[in-house]
N, C-alpha and C positions, 0 to 999 in steps of 0.2 A: 543134606545133599550138597555136593560140591557144585561150583559154578559151571563147569563143563557139562556135567550131567543135566543141570537145569536148562542150559541153553539148548542142548540136544533135545530135551523133552519139549521145549517150546518150538524148536525148529520144525517139528512134524515131518521128518524125513520120509520120503518114499523113494523107491528105486527099482531097478531091474538089471540083471546081467543079460546083455543082449548080443554078445558076440564072442564066438570062439574063433581065434585067428591063428593061422600058421603061415609064417614067412620063411623063405629060404634065401640065403645069401647069394649074390648081393641084392639088396632091396632098399627102397626108400619110399615112404608113403606120406602124403600130406592130408591131414584130417582137419575137419572143422567141428568144433564143439558148439552147438547152438541149440536153443530150445526147440526150434521147428523140427529138428530131427527126432524129437521124442514127444512132441506136443500131443499127438493123438493118444499116447499112452498116459501122459501126465498133464491133463488139460488144465488143472488148477495151479500148476507150478509157475512161479515167476522168476525162479533161479534154478539152474541146473549145473551140477559139477560132474565131471567125468573121471573115470579111472581106467587104467590098464594094469592088470596083475600078470607079471611075467612068470609063467609056469615052467618054461624051459628056454635055454639059450641066453642071449644077451643082445642089446642094441643100444644106440644112442638116441637121445631125444632133446629137442629144444623148441622154443616158441618160434613160429614161422617168421616173425619179424626180426629175429635175432636173439642175442642173449647167450647165457651160459649153455654149454652142451653137457648134459648129464649122462652118465653111464648107468644103464639099468640091466640087472642080471636076474637070473631065476630066483624067485623069492622076494623080489622088489615090487612095491606098489607105486606106480607112476600116477600121480594125482593132479588134476587140473581143477582148482576151486572156482575158476572163472571161465567164462566162454572165450573162444578165440581159436585160431588156427595153430597147428603144431606140426613138426616134422619128426618122424621116427624112422630108423633104419640102421643098417650096418654101415652105410656110407651116405652121409647127409649131403654130399656134393653131387650125388646122382640126380638126374631129372626125376622129380617125385611123381609117383602115381597118385592121382586124386582119389581119395577114398570114396567120394560120391559117385565116381565112375563105375564102381562095381558093387558097392554096398546095396544099392537099390535092386540089383538083379541077383544078389547072392542067394536069396531064398525064394521059395514059392510065396504067392500072396497069402497073408494071414499067419505066417510063421514069424514069431518075434525074435528068435535067436538066430542070428546070421552065422553061417559056417563059411569062413573066408580063408582062401589060400592064394598066395602070391609070392613071386620071387624067381631067382635065377637057378634054383635047384641045388644050392650048396647047403651049408650048415643051417639047421632049423632053429627058429625062435617061435615060441608059442605064447599066446596071451588069452586071458579071459578078461573081457572088457564090459563096462557097464556105466550106469549113471545114478546119481542121487539128486533128488529134487526137493526143494524147500522153499519157504517164504523168505524173501530177501530181507524183510524188516527185522525178523527175529534172528536171522543168520548173521546180521551185521557184525557183532563182536568177533566171531570167527572169521568171517569174510575179510575183514580189514586186517586181521592178524596173520594171514597166510600169504605167501608169495604165489604168483600165478602158476608156478610149476613146482611140484615136489616129487622127489624120488625117495621113498621111504623103505629102508631095508626091514623086512619082516623076519628073515632068518629061517632056521631049520628046526626051531624048538617047538614046544607044544602050541604056542600061539600061531605059528605058521601052519601047523596041521589043522588047527581050528579054522583059520582063514580059508584054507583050501576047501575044507568041507562046506563052509558057508557059501563060497563061490559056486561049488557044485550044486548046492541046494538052490541057489539063485538061478542058475542056468536051467535046472529042472522046472522050477516054478514059472520062469519066464516062458518056457516053451510049451508047457502043458496047460497052463492057465486053468488049473483046477479051482473049485470053490475055495475061497480064502486066500487065493494067490496074492492079492494086493496087500493083505495084512502080513503075510509071510515075507514078501519082498521088502516091505517097510522095515520089518525087524532085522532082516539080513543086512539091509542098507545101514541101519543104525549101528549094529554090531561091527560091521566093517569100518565105518567111519570112526567109531570110538577107538578101535584098535589102531587105526592109522594116526589119529590125533595123539594117542598115548605115545606111540613110537616117535612121532615128530617132536613132541615135547621133550623126550629124552635126549634128542640131538641138539636142543637149543643150548647155546653157550651160557655160562653162568651170568655173563653181563648182558644177556639178551633183553630186548624190549618188546612190548606188545602185550596184547590181551592174554595170550597163552603163557607168557612169562609171568604175568600177574597172577594167573591161576596157580602156577607152580610155586610162587612165593608164599610162605606160610601165613604171613600177616595179611597181605593184599588178597591172597586166595580166600582167606577167612572172611574178609570184608565183602568180596564179591559174592561168596556163598550166602552171606546174610542178606545182601541186597536182593539177590535172586529168590531167596526163600520167602521174603516178606516185602515185595516191592511196594505194597500199599501202606506200609508203616511210615510214620512221620520221622524219617531218619534225619539226624544231624551228624556232622562229622565227629562231634564230641561223643555222642552215643555209640557211633560205629567204631571209633577208636578204642573206647573202653572194652567193647566186646571182641575186638581184634587184638587186644593186649598191647597197644602202642599208645604213645601220646598223640594228641590231636595233630600237632605240627608234623610229627614223624610219619603218621599215616597219610596225611594229605600230601606230603612231599613224595613218599614212596609210591603211593597209588598213582599220582600224576606222572611221575617219572616212568613207571612201568606201563601203565594203561594208556597214557596220552591225554587224559582229561581228569578233572577232579572227581571225587566220589559222588558229589551231588549232580554234576553234569552227566556222569555215567548213569546214575539212577534216573534222571529225567529222560534221557534218550531210551533207556530200557522200558520205562513206563509207556513211552510213546510207541515203541515197537509192539508192546503187548496190546496197546489200544488199537493199533492198526490191525493186529490179528483178530481182535474182538469185532472190529468193524467189518472185517472180511467174512468172518465165520458165522456171525449171529445177527440178531435183530434188536439187540438192546438199544435203548434210546441213547443218543450221543451225550446227553446231559449225564446219564448214569455212568457211561464210560469215562467221561471227564472227571466225575467224582472219584471213581476207582483209581484214576491215574494221578490223583493228588491235586486236582485243580478246583478252586473254589467256585469258578464260574465257567460256563460253557464258552463264553467269548475268549477267555484267557486260554482255554484248551484249544480252541480253533486256531488262535494265532500261533501257539507253540507247535501244533501239528502241521500247520502250513509251512513253518520254517523248516521243519524236519523233512517233510515229504513233498513239499512243493505245491500241494493242493489242500483245501479244507477237508475235514473229516467226511462230510456228506458227499463230496465229489470222489473221495477215495473209495467210499463204500459203493457208489454207483459204478465206478470203473472196475472194481474187483468183484 
């Protein structure tokens, strides 16, 4: 299994397509991406990412506080890995309509899929929008590797047709809420996210840095896959380098240069992320979780966990 698949498996994505939107030029809308907007649906989530898939037309998009303006066209996936406010429209200099002003009244009570129309009556732009929810601790490698705003071209090939069908299925499941809908939406969310990450990785420059650049590198990607496949193994850089077909010094330098931390530092943080998930999801004794995480004593595990998450394991379990 590759590292991206393993992180996605650990992230435990959930999600829903919640909005079919139609805008007519000229228009500008300001939206806020926040957990409260989907908290009732995804009560266990501590991190939410949002997306807009452009099905027709084109628009501009940027973060509300400023930054680069991106052009999104039909077939593009506009993805927000982090929460925050953003502007979208044909003219971002227009006084924006606040999304909250009409999203709450767009549908009757109890209907999850909003049908939203707004604008000046000109050229049409249409979206399907939704969200992905995950655990922040296990999402960290991807979370830190992505910019706050992505515009990912999906194109018109077979993958684009698949993506459109996935979104249609997501809209149906969100609105009908048939038995098994949550499981279906989780799978749709994961497939959507995998395709988006694949496309984004293809756009990274050869000299790119970050976790995804490490996943793409044949040697560092192999090392990451090994660490994710057996996080409880007593890894050393020497052993990891042999299995990744590099010298110890070459792997250590290449890994640190791409990922931003040494292989052992990365492994330690990944083990702690898995420990946080275990604390949240189950009732195993902290001492047992500490042992699985590679710590010889519960006290050492407590100190490392508090450095990473700001609170001791027992407090983390109570708060989650």
